[in-house]
C-alpha positions in Angstrom: -16.0 45.7 -23.3 -14.5 44.8 -20.2 -12.5 41.7 -19.1 -12.8 38.7 -17.0 -10.9 39.3 -14.2 -13.9 40.1 -11.8 -13.3 36.9 -9.9 -12.8 37.2 -6.3 -14.5 40.4 -5.7 -17.7 40.5 -3.4 -19.5 42.4 -5.4 -21.0 41.4 -9.1 -19.4 42.6 -12.3 -22.5 45.1 -12.9 -22.2 47.0 -9.9 -18.2 47.0 -10.0 -18.6 48.2 -14.1 -21.3 50.6 -13.3 -19.0 52.3 -10.3 -15.9 52.7 -12.3 -18.3 53.7 -15.7 -19.4 56.4 -13.2 -16.2 57.6 -12.5 -14.6 58.0 -15.6 -17.6 58.9 -17.7 -18.7 61.8 -15.4 -15.9 62.6 -13.2 -17.6 62.0 -9.6 -15.4 61.8 -7.2 -15.3 58.6 -4.9 -17.6 59.6 -2.2 -20.0 60.8 -4.8 -20.5 57.3 -6.2 -20.5 55.8 -2.6 -24.0 57.8 -2.3 -25.2 57.0 -5.5 -24.6 53.5 -4.9 -26.3 53.7 -1.5 -29.3 55.3 -2.7 -29.6 52.4 -4.7 -29.0 50.1 -1.9 -25.4 48.7 -2.6 -23.5 49.4 0.8 -20.0 49.9 -0.7 -17.2 52.3 0.7 -15.6 55.2 -1.2 -12.0 53.0 -0.8 -13.5 50.1 -2.5 -14.4 52.4 -5.5 -11.2 53.7 -5.3 -9.3 50.6 -5.7 -11.6 49.3 -8.4 -10.8 52.7 -10.5 -7.6 52.0 -9.8 -7.6 48.2 -11.0 -9.9 48.8 -14.2 -10.0 52.1 -14.8 -7.4 52.1 -17.5 -9.4 49.7 -19.5 -12.6 51.6 -19.1 -11.2 55.2 -20.1 -9.3 53.4 -23.4 -12.9 51.8 -24.2 -14.5 55.2 -23.9 -11.7 57.0 -25.9 -12.1 54.3 -28.7 -16.3 54.9 -28.4 -16.1 58.5 -28.6 -17.9 59.9 -31.5 -15.5 61.6 -34.1 -15.2 65.0 -35.3 -17.3 65.4 -39.0 -15.0 66.1 -41.7 -16.7 69.4 -42.5 -16.3 72.1 -40.4 -17.6 75.7 -40.0 -16.1 78.7 -38.4 -18.0 80.2 -35.3 -17.0 83.9 -34.2 -18.0 84.6 -30.6 -17.9 87.7 -28.3 -16.8 86.7 -24.6 -15.9 88.4 -21.6 -12.9 87.4 -20.0 -12.3 89.7 -16.5 -14.7 91.9 -17.7 -13.0 92.5 -20.8 -15.0 91.8 -24.3 -12.7 89.4 -26.3 -13.4 88.4 -29.8 -13.2 84.5 -30.1 -13.1 82.3 -33.3 -13.9 78.2 -32.5 -14.1 75.5 -35.0 -17.6 73.2 -35.2 -18.1 70.2 -36.8 -21.0 69.8 -39.5 -23.4 68.8 -36.4 -22.3 71.9 -34.4 -20.6 70.3 -31.4 -17.2 71.8 -30.4 -14.2 70.4 -31.9 -12.2 70.8 -29.0 -10.5 67.1 -29.0 -9.6 66.5 -32.5 -7.4 63.5 -31.9 -5.4 63.7 -35.2 -8.6 64.5 -37.1 -8.2 66.8 -39.7 -11.6 68.5 -41.9 -12.2 67.9 -45.2 -13.3 71.5 -45.6 -13.5 74.4 -43.5 -16.4 76.8 -44.2 -16.1 80.4 -42.8 -18.2 84.0 -43.1 -16.3 86.1 -46.0 -14.2 88.4 -43.2 -10.7 89.9 -43.8 -9.7 88.0 -40.4 -10.5 84.6 -41.8 -6.9 83.6 -43.1 -5.3 84.6 -39.6 -7.8 82.3 -37.9 -6.5 78.9 -39.6 
């Protein structure tokens, strides 16, 4: 998962990896991570966490992207009414077969698209 470039650091590999993972997985601020580690008895400054994220962050981000679940190959078109600025709008969105939003496609395209039978369907694709 992560390289063995942790030699020479004061804290163990597990603490460094956990702090960097928290930063990239949940987009927490460095100060929030500092408070979380302090609650568990580990005193580490937010500047140290920032340095770790700068050094080890790209590797963790790459690993998280590679291990992200892939969207399914069968998509459903979902029609939703939303309010934007107090005005009611009509929104079409694509969800995969597990009904997870297919927002980040990353080059994946569906094998089939399921939609309600409406006249607006061709315009949504």
